[in-house]
C-alpha positions, -999 to 999 in steps of 0.1 A, spaced: -832 -34 -376 -863 -44 -396 -867 -78 -381 -853 -83 -346 -866 -118 -341 -833 -132 -352 -800 -126 -335 -768 -126 -354 -752 -160 -347 -716 -171 -353 -727 -185 -387 -742 -151 -395 -711 -133 -385 -691 -157 -407 -713 -147 -437 -705 -110 -431 -668 -119 -426 -666 -134 -461 -670 -99 -476 -640 -86 -456 -619 -117 -461 -623 -114 -499 -623 -76 -499 -656 -78 -519 -683 -53 -520 -708 -78 -536 -708 -115 -544 -732 -142 -554 -747 -164 -528 -730 -194 -543 -696 -179 -535 -705 -172 -499 -718 -208 -496 -686 -222 -512 -663 -202 -489 -682 -211 -458 -686 -248 -468 -647 -249 -466 -651 -237 -430 -675 -266 -422 -709 -249 -427 -735 -268 -446 -751 -251 -477 -785 -251 -461 -771 -234 -429 -754 -207 -450 -786 -201 -471 -806 -198 -438 -781 -173 -424 -782 -153 -456 -820 -152 -454 -819 -140 -418 -793 -113 -425 -814 -101 -455 -845 -100 -433 -826 -79 -408 -814 -56 -436 -778 -64 -429 -775 -78 -465 -790 -64 -496 -799 -87 -525 -801 -82 -563 -812 -108 -588 -789 -112 -618 -803 -139 -640 -805 -171 -621 -782 -159 -593 -787 -135 -564 -758 -111 -556 -755 -99 -521 -739 -69 -507 -736 -55 -472 -760 -27 -463 -745 8 -463 -746 11 -425 -728 -21 -421 -702 -11 -447 -695 21 -427 -690 2 -395 -669 -24 -413 -647 4 -427 -643 21 -393 -631 -12 -378 -607 -17 -408 -594 18 -403 -605 31 -437 -634 53 -428 -639 86 -444 -622 115 -425 -646 141 -411 -651 171 -434 -627 200 -427 -646 232 -418 -616 254 -419 -609 254 -382 -588 231 -359 
């Protein structure tokens, strides 16, 4: 990871879990904040966790007007899909 000074905390894990819970590939930071606010996390804590996950290259960010849309990094998506059981099958080379 690009910045290993931060460890992924429970709050950080919850940020990543929002993507799976909503089956979303991308979402605005305001949506992540609203969902986790319902779980008891403060808006400032969620924003802090999003920043840390972005610094560690776990989240990717794209500005769209006044909002920032976040998505999981491709390596995280692959791991996520493996856990969910929907990873790509290995290519068939013609032999068993």
